[in-house]
Every structure is written in C-alpha cells, then in structure tokens.
BAROMI-158202 format. One line per 3 residues: number of its first residue (from 1); their letters; for each residue x, y, z of C-alpha. Coordinates in nm, 3 decimals, decimal comma. Layout:
<atoms>
NUM) A) X/Y/Z | ...
</atoms>
This chain:
<atoms>
1) MVI) 0,466/-5,041/-2,188 | 0,168/-4,822/-2,278 | 0,181/-4,455/-2,174
4) RES) -0,158/-4,312/-2,083 | -0,261/-3,971/-2,215 | -0,441/-3,879/-1,892
7) RIL) -0,315/-3,871/-1,534 | -0,593/-4,101/-1,414 | -0,450/-4,397/-1,225
10) QEG) -0,773/-4,587/-1,175 | -1,140/-4,517/-1,251 | -1,418/-4,646/-1,032
13) EAT) -1,630/-4,903/-1,212 | -1,945/-4,839/-1,008 | -1,921/-4,466/-0,925
16) GHA) -1,719/-4,315/-1,209 | -1,489/-4,148/-0,955 | -1,118/-4,156/-1,033
19) HRA) -0,781/-4,153/-0,861 | -0,595/-3,876/-1,044 | -0,238/-3,745/-1,022
22) CAL) -0,235/-3,362/-1,003 | 0,125/-3,282/-1,100 | 0,284/-3,365/-1,429
25) GTV) 0,419/-3,713/-1,447 | 0,394/-4,022/-1,658 | 0,123/-4,282/-1,600
28) YET) 0,186/-4,607/-1,782 | 0,070/-4,966/-1,797 | 0,296/-5,269/-1,796
31) GDA) 0,100/-5,592/-1,813 | -0,152/-5,589/-1,528 | 0,018/-5,308/-1,333
34) ISL) -0,032/-4,933/-1,351 | 0,270/-4,718/-1,266 | 0,335/-4,350/-1,200
37) SSE) 0,665/-4,171/-1,246 | 0,694/-3,818/-1,108 | 1,017/-3,616/-1,082
40) TGT) 0,859/-3,344/-0,865 | 0,618/-3,546/-0,652 | 0,242/-3,525/-0,686
43) TIT) -0,087/-3,538/-0,503 | -0,340/-3,812/-0,577 | -0,700/-3,691/-0,553
46) HEE) -1,030/-3,879/-0,531 | -1,382/-3,751/-0,476 | -1,449/-3,969/-0,170
49) HAP) -1,138/-3,922/0,047 | -0,860/-3,683/0,141 | -0,572/-3,622/-0,104
52) VKL) -0,258/-3,835/-0,074 | 0,077/-3,657/-0,120 | 0,356/-3,856/-0,287
55) PPG) 0,725/-3,760/-0,292 | 0,923/-3,769/-0,619 | 0,975/-4,123/-0,746
58) EFV) 0,832/-4,430/-0,915 | 0,511/-4,590/-0,783 | 0,315/-4,902/-0,875
61) VEI) -0,063/-4,912/-0,828 | -0,186/-5,242/-0,691 | -0,550/-5,339/-0,721
64) VRE) -0,706/-5,444/-0,390 | -0,859/-5,791/-0,403 | -1,116/-5,950/-0,175
67) YDH) -1,197/-6,314/-0,119 | -1,558/-6,436/-0,117 | -1,561/-6,745/0,106
70) FAE) -1,911/-6,847/-0,002 | -1,831/-6,835/-0,374 | -1,472/-6,950/-0,308
73) EAR) -1,327/-6,690/-0,542 | -1,112/-6,378/-0,533 | -1,215/-6,063/-0,715
76) AVV) -1,099/-5,704/-0,751 | -1,264/-5,457/-0,516 | -1,481/-5,218/-0,718
79) D) -1,521/-4,852/-0,637
</atoms>
C-alpha cells in the first residue's frame, strides 16, 4: 500500500483536471486500485461537474473502461 501525499484521487490525462477529496482523509494505492478512507465524510470536487458528497467510510475508485469494437480492444476512458 502506498499512501499519497495529496488528496487527488485521479488526474485527467487530457485536461489536467482532477478529482479531489476536500476533507482530510487518506488516499492510498493498492495494486491497480485507488482507495479513500475518511472518518468524517468528504466532498469530491472536479472542475467539470457538480461536487459529490460521500459519507464517512472506505471507498475504492474504479477506472471506467470503454470497448472499441473496431480495434477490438478495451481501454481506460481519459478525461
């Protein structure tokens, strides 16, 4: 497990925008997953959409994937 210094959950590869936890909590990586632990709850902010409020708890960030039928391959959706 690698604990991140920042509260950024995921940065956009194309835009540079980021999903960021506002309240104190721990953001850490385990293998391919990114997790957030917050005892007080938090709000996730992003420049392109409304904030998302999370209750106290443990959360796992899953990367959205899309399938290209022409190339016959799956890839992560980029922001």
